[in-house]
Every structure is written in C-alpha cells, then in structure tokens.
Kinemage of the C-alpha trace (Angstrom):
@kinemage 1
@onewidth
@group {chain A} dominant
@subgroup {mainchain}
@vectorlist {calphas} color= white
{ca met a 1} P -13.640 -17.619 -2.450
{ca ala a 2} L -11.314 -14.911 -0.484
{ca lys a 3} L -11.552 -11.104 -1.219
{ca thr a 4} L -9.140 -9.232 -2.619
{ca pro a 5} L -7.820 -5.717 -2.790
{ca thr a 6} L -8.588 -3.385 -6.109
{ca ile a 7} L -4.934 -2.090 -7.034
{ca ser a 8} L -4.124 0.845 -9.632
{ca tyr a 9} L -1.280 2.070 -10.264
{ca gln a 10} L 0.839 4.212 -12.455
{ca phe a 11} L 4.526 5.038 -13.215
{ca val a 12} L 5.861 8.076 -14.810
{ca asp a 13} L 9.191 8.167 -16.362
{ca val a 14} L 10.602 4.257 -14.620
{ca pro a 15} L 11.705 2.227 -16.204
{ca val a 16} L 10.281 -1.139 -17.064
{ca asn a 17} L 12.221 -3.610 -15.831
{ca met a 18} L 11.449 -0.862 -12.108
{ca gln a 19} L 7.830 -1.072 -12.589
{ca glu a 20} L 8.027 -5.271 -12.658
{ca ile a 21} L 9.737 -5.419 -8.807
{ca ile a 22} L 7.083 -1.430 -7.915
{ca lys a 23} L 4.291 -4.427 -9.052
{ca asp a 24} L 5.397 -7.112 -7.243
{ca leu a 25} L 7.016 -5.527 -3.677
{ca val a 26} L 3.000 -4.232 -3.719
{ca gln a 27} L 1.448 -7.599 -4.216
{ca lys a 28} L 4.004 -8.841 -1.244
{ca asn a 29} L 3.765 -6.063 0.949
{ca leu a 30} L -0.225 -6.873 0.565
{ca glu a 31} L 0.382 -10.668 0.783
{ca gly a 32} L 2.511 -10.492 3.254
{ca lys a 33} L 1.895 -7.535 5.335
{ca met a 34} L -1.952 -6.460 4.940
{ca asp a 35} L -3.546 -9.967 4.871
{ca ser a 36} L -4.554 -10.497 8.276
{ca tyr a 37} L -5.238 -6.488 8.727
{ca phe a 38} L -7.555 -6.649 5.235
{ca lys a 39} L -9.348 -10.203 6.634
{ca lys a 40} L -10.248 -8.541 9.337
{ca ile a 41} L -12.037 -5.902 7.191
{ca tyr a 42} L -13.568 -7.891 5.799
{ca thr a 43} L -14.679 -9.856 8.316
{ca lys a 44} L -15.488 -6.464 9.955
{ca asn a 45} L -17.984 -6.188 6.846
{ca asp a 46} L -18.686 -8.623 4.123
{ca thr a 47} L -19.167 -5.675 1.746
{ca ala a 48} L -16.336 -4.522 2.545
{ca glu a 49} L -14.272 -2.891 -0.677
{ca ile a 50} L -10.590 -2.158 -0.615
{ca arg a 51} L -8.777 -0.246 -3.237
{ca val a 52} L -4.830 0.351 -3.299
{ca glu a 53} L -3.718 3.825 -5.804
{ca tyr a 54} L -0.208 4.225 -5.609
{ca ile a 55} L 1.510 6.653 -8.425
{ca ile a 56} L 5.354 6.731 -8.903
{ca asn a 57} L 6.770 9.595 -10.481
{ca lys a 58} L 9.826 11.938 -10.824
{ca asn a 59} L 10.086 14.786 -8.836
{ca lys a 60} L 11.473 18.044 -10.090
{ca gln a 61} L 14.985 17.120 -8.616
{ca gly a 62} L 14.848 14.256 -11.198
{ca lys a 63} L 14.245 12.571 -7.827
{ca arg a 64} L 12.173 9.386 -7.443
{ca val a 65} L 8.797 10.289 -4.912
{ca gly a 66} L 5.359 7.761 -4.904
{ca asp a 67} L 1.991 7.936 -4.140
{ca phe a 68} L -0.486 5.869 -2.187
{ca lys a 69} L -3.707 6.557 -2.062
{ca phe a 70} L -5.574 3.762 1.078
{ca asn a 71} L -9.519 3.763 0.401
{ca tyr a 72} L -10.631 0.539 2.517
{ca asp a 73} L -14.433 -0.335 4.060
{ca gly a 74} L -15.724 3.878 3.342
{ca lys a 75} L -12.299 4.943 4.879
{ca leu a 76} L -9.231 7.053 3.714
{ca phe a 77} L -5.510 6.853 3.673
{ca lys a 78} L -3.005 8.770 2.023
{ca arg a 79} L 0.620 8.560 1.768
{ca ser a 80} L 2.774 10.288 0.110
{ca thr a 81} L 6.863 11.087 -0.258
{ca gly a 82} L 5.680 14.770 -0.875
{ca glu a 83} L 8.967 16.341 -1.522
{ca ser a 84} L 11.432 14.021 0.105
{ca trp a 85} L 12.765 11.116 -2.035
{ca phe a 86} L 14.170 7.362 -1.971
{ca lys a 87} L 17.596 6.929 -3.287
{ca ile a 88} L 16.124 3.018 -3.678
{ca ile a 89} L 13.187 3.163 -5.141
{ca glu a 90} L 11.819 -0.548 -3.701
{ca asp a 91} L 12.082 1.306 -0.726
{ca ile a 92} L 8.887 4.188 -1.521
{ca pro a 93} L 6.528 0.686 -1.504
{ca ile a 94} L 7.700 -0.680 1.627
{ca his a 95} L 7.261 3.173 3.505
{ca ala a 96} L 4.704 2.963 2.174
{ca phe a 97} L 2.251 0.141 3.768
{ca asp a 98} L 4.146 0.473 7.209
{ca his a 99} L 2.968 2.833 7.123
{ca phe a 100} L -0.766 2.707 6.374
{ca lys a 101} L 0.394 -0.888 8.699
{ca lys a 102} L 0.800 1.342 11.406
{ca his a 103} L -2.114 3.471 10.387
{ca leu a 104} L -4.858 0.908 10.664
{ca ser a 105} L -3.423 -0.741 14.583
{ca asp a 106} L -4.151 2.501 15.520
{ca gln a 107} L -6.808 3.006 14.591
{ca gly a 108} L -8.040 -0.537 16.110
{ca glu a 109} L -7.436 -2.577 13.203
{ca lys a 110} L -4.913 -5.205 14.084
{ca pro a 111} L -5.310 -8.467 13.266
{ca asn a 112} L -6.209 -10.890 15.666
{ca arg a 113} L -3.896 -13.548 16.605
{ca pro a 114} L -4.108 -16.560 18.229
{ca lys a 115} L -2.486 -17.084 22.189
{ca glu a 116} L -0.166 -19.187 22.616
C-alpha cells in the first residue's frame, strides 16, 4: 500500500460548495503536482511522514485568504497569503502548492525523471 500524506483543514465563512471545490483541488495537487516529489521523500526515508494542514478564511476586508503548512520528514514549509488575497478562491491552494513544489526543488527534492 502506497503511503499518502495526512490532510487536515479548516474553513471559516466559506460556503459548503466552495469547500468541496477546495478539497478537490488540494487532492488533485497532491496526486498530480506532488506525487513524484512525495515518492522521493518516502523513498529516502521509509518512516517519513507528510502532513498538509490548511485554513481558508476571510481577512479583515472580507477577502479570501489561506494558510498552508506542509510538514515533510521533520521539516516545515509554510505558505500564507497574508495580507494579499485572491479574487478566485480556487487560486489559493494552487498558489500554495506551486510554492511548495518550488521549495522542494530548491531543497534538492526534485523527482527522479526517466531519461529519454
């Protein structure tokens, strides 16, 4: 059985239909963008744990913001939209996963790709 990351989330003032869209996007990012990166982490350490935690809420101006924490093999990467916000709520997880992928690449966690 393949290892999978543990996911936890919290939504504050986010409509249920949007919550489902966000959860689906997170899952697609895990399976699409991140699966080869996670396989490399698990290969390097068979006891590695990967955990993704996120909170989507509104800031003081009523705009959607998000906080993501990626814990992987004892390391932590945080990505917060902070005071910036997104017009399209679906862009929040996409933005976070893009930055996490770049972080892993910068840390030498690029996935092994077969040579053509």
